[in-house]
C-alpha positions as CSV (number, residue, x, y, z in Angstrom):
1,X,-9.7,-4.4,66.3
2,X,-7.9,-2.9,69.3
3,X,-9.8,-0.2,71.1
4,X,-13.0,-0.8,69.2
5,X,-14.7,-1.3,72.5
6,X,-13.8,2.3,73.4
7,X,-16.6,3.5,71.1
8,X,-19.0,2.0,73.7
9,X,-17.4,3.8,76.7
10,X,-17.2,7.0,74.7
11,X,-20.9,7.2,74.2
12,X,-21.6,7.3,77.9
13,X,-21.5,5.5,81.2
14,X,-24.0,2.8,82.2
15,X,-27.1,3.8,84.0
16,X,-28.2,2.0,87.1
17,X,-31.3,-0.2,86.3
18,X,-34.5,1.7,87.2
19,X,-37.7,0.0,88.4
20,X,-39.4,-1.8,85.5
21,X,-43.0,-2.1,84.5
22,X,-44.7,-4.1,81.7
23,X,-44.7,-1.1,79.4
24,X,-43.8,2.6,79.8
25,X,-45.1,5.5,77.8
26,X,-42.7,8.3,76.9
27,X,-41.9,9.9,80.2
28,X,-39.4,12.2,81.8
29,X,-38.8,14.3,84.9
30,X,-36.3,17.0,85.5
31,X,-33.9,14.5,87.3
32,X,-34.8,11.5,85.2
33,X,-33.8,10.7,81.6
34,X,-36.4,10.4,78.9
35,X,-37.4,6.8,78.1
36,X,-38.8,5.4,74.9
37,X,-41.7,2.9,74.9
38,X,-39.1,0.2,74.4
39,X,-37.1,0.9,77.6
40,X,-38.2,-2.3,79.4
41,X,-37.8,-4.3,76.2
42,X,-34.2,-3.2,75.9
43,X,-33.5,-4.3,79.5
44,X,-35.2,-7.6,79.0
45,X,-32.9,-8.3,76.0
46,X,-29.7,-7.3,77.8
47,X,-29.5,-3.7,76.6
48,X,-26.7,-1.7,78.3
49,X,-28.4,1.6,78.9
50,X,-26.5,4.9,78.7
51,X,-27.4,8.6,78.7
52,X,-27.6,10.0,75.2
53,X,-29.0,13.4,74.3
54,X,-31.3,13.4,77.3
55,X,-32.6,9.8,76.7
56,X,-31.8,6.5,78.2
57,X,-30.9,4.3,75.2
58,X,-29.0,1.0,74.7
59,X,-25.4,1.4,73.6
60,X,-25.2,-2.3,72.9
61,X,-26.7,-5.7,73.8
62,X,-25.2,-9.0,74.7
63,X,-23.1,-9.1,71.4
64,X,-20.0,-7.0,71.2
65,X,-20.1,-3.7,69.3
66,X,-18.1,-5.1,66.5
67,X,-20.3,-8.3,66.1
68,X,-23.4,-6.1,66.1
69,X,-21.9,-3.8,63.5
70,X,-20.9,-6.7,61.2
71,X,-24.3,-8.4,61.6
72,X,-26.0,-5.2,60.4
73,X,-23.7,-5.2,57.3
74,X,-24.4,-8.8,56.5
75,X,-28.1,-9.2,57.6
76,X,-30.4,-6.8,59.4
77,X,-30.5,-5.0,62.7
78,X,-33.3,-3.2,64.7
79,X,-32.5,0.2,66.2
80,X,-34.7,2.2,68.5
81,X,-34.9,5.7,67.0
82,X,-38.1,6.7,68.7
83,X,-36.2,9.4,70.5
84,X,-35.9,11.2,67.2
85,X,-39.2,10.6,65.4
86,X,-42.6,9.0,65.6
87,X,-44.2,6.3,63.5
88,X,-47.8,5.5,63.3
89,X,-47.8,2.8,66.0
90,X,-49.4,3.3,69.4
91,X,-46.8,3.3,72.2
92,X,-48.6,0.4,73.8
93,X,-48.0,-1.7,70.7
94,X,-44.4,-0.8,70.2
95,X,-43.1,-3.8,72.1
96,X,-45.3,-6.2,70.2
97,X,-44.0,-4.8,66.9
98,X,-40.4,-5.0,67.9
99,X,-40.9,-8.6,69.1
100,X,-42.6,-9.5,65.9
101,X,-39.6,-8.1,63.8
102,X,-37.2,-10.1,66.0
103,X,-38.9,-13.4,65.1
104,X,-37.0,-13.2,61.8
105,X,-33.7,-15.1,62.5
106,X,-31.7,-12.5,60.4
107,X,-32.8,-9.6,62.6
108,X,-30.9,-8.6,65.8
109,X,-31.1,-5.7,68.1
110,X,-28.3,-3.1,67.8
111,X,-27.4,-0.1,69.9
112,X,-25.8,3.3,69.7
113,X,-22.3,2.1,69.4
114,X,-23.0,0.1,66.2
115,X,-25.2,2.9,64.8
116,X,-22.3,5.4,65.2
117,X,-19.7,3.2,63.5
118,X,-22.1,2.2,60.7
119,X,-23.1,5.7,59.9
120,X,-19.4,6.8,59.9
121,X,-18.5,4.0,57.5
122,X,-21.3,5.3,55.3
123,X,-20.0,8.9,55.4
124,X,-23.2,10.1,57.1
125,X,-23.2,13.2,59.3
126,X,-24.2,13.3,62.9
127,X,-25.9,16.6,63.6
128,X,-24.1,18.6,66.2
129,X,-20.8,16.8,65.4
130,X,-20.3,16.9,61.7
131,X,-22.8,19.6,60.8
132,X,-24.7,22.3,62.6
133,X,-26.7,25.5,62.0
134,X,-23.5,27.2,60.9
135,X,-22.6,24.6,58.2
136,X,-23.7,25.1,54.6
137,X,-24.5,22.2,52.3
138,X,-21.4,23.1,50.2
139,X,-19.1,23.1,53.2
140,X,-20.6,19.8,54.5
141,X,-20.2,18.1,51.0
142,X,-23.9,17.9,50.7
143,X,-24.4,19.9,47.6
144,X,-26.2,16.9,46.0
145,X,-29.2,17.8,48.2
146,X,-29.8,21.0,46.2
147,X,-31.7,20.4,43.0
148,X,-30.9,22.3,39.8
149,X,-34.2,24.1,39.6
150,X,-33.9,25.4,43.2
151,X,-30.3,26.5,42.5
152,X,-31.5,28.5,39.5
153,X,-34.5,29.9,41.2
154,X,-32.6,30.6,44.5
155,X,-35.9,30.0,46.3
156,X,-34.6,28.3,49.4
157,X,-33.3,29.6,52.8
158,X,-29.7,30.6,52.6
159,X,-29.6,30.7,48.8
160,X,-27.8,34.1,48.8
161,X,-24.9,32.5,50.6
162,X,-25.0,28.9,49.3
163,X,-25.4,29.5,45.5
164,X,-22.2,31.7,45.3
165,X,-20.4,29.0,47.3
166,X,-21.4,26.5,44.6
167,X,-19.8,28.6,42.0
168,X,-16.7,29.8,43.7
169,X,-16.0,26.8,46.0
170,X,-16.4,27.1,49.7
171,X,-13.3,27.8,51.8
172,X,-13.6,24.6,53.8
173,X,-15.0,21.2,53.1
174,X,-16.0,18.1,55.0
175,X,-13.7,15.2,54.0
176,X,-13.2,11.6,54.8
177,X,-9.9,10.4,56.3
178,X,-8.3,7.0,56.7
179,X,-5.3,6.3,58.8
180,X,-3.5,3.6,60.7
181,X,-2.2,3.8,64.3
182,X,-4.3,5.1,67.2
183,X,-8.0,5.8,66.6
184,X,-8.8,9.4,65.6
185,X,-11.4,11.1,67.7
186,X,-13.5,14.3,67.4
187,X,-11.5,17.5,68.0
188,X,-8.2,15.9,66.9
189,X,-6.2,18.5,64.9
190,X,-5.7,18.0,61.2
191,X,-2.4,19.2,59.9
192,X,-0.8,19.9,56.5
193,X,2.1,17.7,55.5
194,X,4.3,20.6,56.7
195,X,2.8,20.4,60.2
196,X,0.5,23.4,60.1
197,X,-2.9,23.0,61.7
198,X,-5.5,23.3,59.0
199,X,-8.7,21.8,60.5
200,X,-10.2,19.4,63.0
201,X,-11.8,16.0,63.1
202,X,-15.5,15.9,63.8
203,X,-16.1,12.1,64.0
204,X,-13.8,9.1,64.1
205,X,-13.6,5.4,65.0
206,X,-12.0,2.1,64.0
207,X,-13.9,0.6,61.1
208,X,-14.9,-3.0,61.8
209,X,-15.3,-3.7,58.0
210,X,-12.1,-2.0,56.8
211,X,-9.9,-2.9,59.8
212,X,-8.5,0.6,59.8
213,X,-9.4,4.0,61.3
214,X,-11.9,6.2,59.6
215,X,-12.8,9.8,60.4
216,X,-14.5,12.9,59.0
217,X,-13.4,16.5,59.5
218,X,-13.1,19.9,57.8
219,X,-10.1,21.2,55.9
220,X,-9.5,24.1,53.4
221,X,-10.7,23.4,49.9
222,X,-7.2,23.0,48.5
223,X,-6.6,20.0,50.8
224,X,-10.0,18.2,50.0
225,X,-9.0,16.2,47.0
226,X,-9.1,12.4,47.6
227,X,-5.6,11.0,47.9
228,X,-4.2,14.1,49.6
229,X,-1.7,13.2,52.3
230,X,-2.2,14.9,55.6
231,X,-1.4,14.4,59.3
232,X,-3.7,14.0,62.3
233,X,-2.7,14.6,65.9
234,X,-3.6,12.0,68.5
235,X,-2.5,12.4,72.1
236,X,0.1,15.0,71.0
237,X,1.6,12.6,68.5
238,X,1.3,13.1,64.7
239,X,0.4,10.2,62.4
240,X,-0.2,10.0,58.6
241,X,-3.7,10.3,57.2
242,X,-5.1,10.3,53.7
243,X,-8.2,12.2,52.4
244,X,-10.5,9.4,51.2
245,X,-13.7,9.2,49.2
246,X,-17.0,8.6,51.1
247,X,-18.7,6.4,51.8
248,X,-15.8,4.4,53.1
249,X,-17.8,1.2,52.7
250,X,-20.0,0.8,49.6
251,X,-23.6,1.3,50.4
252,X,-26.3,-1.3,49.7
253,X,-29.4,0.7,50.3
254,X,-32.8,-0.9,49.5
255,X,-34.8,1.5,47.3
256,X,-38.6,0.9,47.2
257,X,-39.8,0.9,43.6
């Protein structure tokens, strides 16, 4: 897995350790990154902190990125996502809860690097990279999120644009790509077999499970069928890629019944 470690450096540079305290509440200043209640907990467990979307978060722990990724696939990992949402646990109790979960021998801490490669293997979008406010569900290959009743009633925001796209096919589609050679990164051009630029990669990394490079990007609808051969450009060199079904790795979600 050459260059798998580059996922870590790509997510940001390490921050210098800041003065610690037994427990910090959510805090920030104009010249200081936001910190979750688990900030000191991460440092105590060897978390390598980086700047991420205005927050100081662990990119990985003592394990390598690949080991953390594979452990999550085989067992269970604990991620700090409190920069994105809140759960009904007081901030002062967050460390106790995390410590209690880690008592299970199958649970390990995992950071941003593993989260990124895991979600990419699962074909999940990262907002701001793979989708944004200008992307429709049809273009983003997310039409499954639109129920039949709502499609018929056209009672959701953007229905006047999205419903016609469902019927006539959107001009561009988010697709999965697999390729050998150098890892494909965001903004890498996607080319037709004839060498014409037809799109761009939005996310990409080496897959620890598949032992090959996986990526997502947007191409015209006529190039979106799985199995379609394409080219990607990495450091001004073209290499073969194939449109592939997503998720790249079969999911094994637990569904509460």
